[in-house]
C-alpha positions in Angstrom: -50.1 37.0 20.3 -48.5 34.5 17.6 -45.3 33.6 18.5 -43.9 30.4 16.0 -41.9 27.8 17.0 -38.5 28.7 14.4 -34.6 26.6 14.4 -32.7 29.6 15.6 -30.1 32.4 13.2 -28.6 33.4 16.4 -28.3 31.2 19.3 -27.3 27.7 17.5 -24.3 24.9 17.8 -25.7 22.6 15.4 -28.1 23.4 13.4 -30.7 25.7 16.3 -33.8 23.4 16.8 -32.7 24.1 20.4 -31.3 27.6 20.9 -35.0 28.7 18.9 -36.9 25.8 21.1 -35.6 28.1 24.3 -36.3 31.2 22.0 -39.9 30.2 21.9 -40.3 29.6 25.6 -38.0 32.5 26.7 -35.2 30.4 28.7 -32.0 30.7 28.4 -30.4 27.9 25.8 -28.0 26.7 28.5 -30.9 25.1 30.2 -32.6 23.2 27.4 -29.3 21.6 26.0 -28.5 20.0 29.2 -31.9 19.1 29.5 -31.7 17.5 25.8 -28.4 16.3 26.8 -29.8 14.5 30.0 -32.7 13.6 27.6 -31.0 11.8 24.7 -28.2 10.0 27.8 -31.2 8.1 28.7 -33.3 7.7 24.9 -29.9 7.7 22.7 -31.7 7.0 19.6 -34.8 9.3 19.8 -33.4 11.8 20.8 -30.5 12.4 18.2 -34.0 10.6 15.5 -36.2 14.1 17.3 -33.7 16.3 16.9 -33.2 15.3 13.6 -36.5 15.9 12.7 -36.7 19.4 14.4 -34.0 20.0 12.4 -35.6 19.2 9.1 -39.3 20.3 10.1 -38.7 23.4 11.4 -37.6 26.7 9.0 -35.5 28.7 10.0 -36.6 32.1 11.8 -36.6 34.7 8.8 -35.2 37.9 11.0 -31.3 37.9 11.5 -31.0 40.5 14.4 -26.9 41.6 13.1 -24.4 41.7 14.9 -22.5 45.7 16.8 -20.0 44.3 13.6 -22.9 44.6 11.4 -23.9 47.6 12.8 -21.0 49.3 13.0 -20.1 48.1 9.6 -23.5 49.4 7.7 -22.9 52.9 10.1 -19.8 53.6 8.5 -21.4 53.2 4.6 
């Protein structure tokens, strides 16, 4: 098993960092966002800096899952 950490292309609010971490560990993204928010509330600058670095350093997930609307549109073509 060769898992890589990517920014999520589907589960993102700002840049997909927390969604990507959630996908990597196979947990709900809401949990990761709550943990990050609590962490950042106590350490404001490091939390923001870590997010910014990860946003820049992590590549976006190259596998793009199509939504149901995309599947229906491609089916009609």
